[in-house]
N, C-alpha and C positions, 0 to 999 in steps of 0.2 A: 876954282875948279882944283881939285886935289889930285896928286899923284899917288897911286896905291903903293908904290914901292916905297916912296918916302914916308907914307904913314906907316907902313909895316915896319919900317926902321924905327920910327919914332915911338910906336905903341908895342912893338914886339907881338902883335896879333898874326894869325894865319893869313898869308897874302890872298888866297882864295875868298876868305871871309871879307876882307875888305873890298876886293874887286867885286864881289856879289852884292855887297851893300851899297857901293857907289852906283853900280848898274841898276839896282832897284830904286834908287832916288832918282836917276835920270829917267827911268820908265814911268815914274809916278809924276814927274815934273816937280820934284822937291829938291832943294839945295841939298848939296852934299853936307852942308854944316849940320843938318839934322843927324845924318848917320854918324858924323865924327862926335858931336855932342852926345847923343844918347848911347851910342854902342861903343865908342873908342874911349871917350872921357867917362863913360858910364854914369851920365847924368839921367837917373831915373825919374827926375822932377819933370822931364820932358815927356809928355803923353805920346803913347804909341800912334804912329801915323797909319791909319788903316790901308791907305793906298800903297804906301812903301810895304806894308806888311804882306800885302796881297801880291805886289810884285816880287818880293823876296822869296815867297813860295814857288812862283813861277820860274823865277831865275834858278833856284835851287834844283827844281825839277829838270830844267834844261841842261844844267850843268851836269847833273847826274846822268841822264839820258846820253850825254856826249862824252862820259867817261871823264869830265875834267876834275871829278872829285874822287 
């Protein structure tokens, strides 16, 4: 399991983006390694996981509704 703040420091990406990505993986039952590899390491050879994609849209909407973004 990854720590969002440590990943933010390492990759210099938006902390909210990282937190939403990790949460999306958890909701989809997918390892955080998927998010780190595909979106932080930018390995586009890894196919998009449709469940993570679906959860990502849901998490994004929830964060927007709560004013976190």
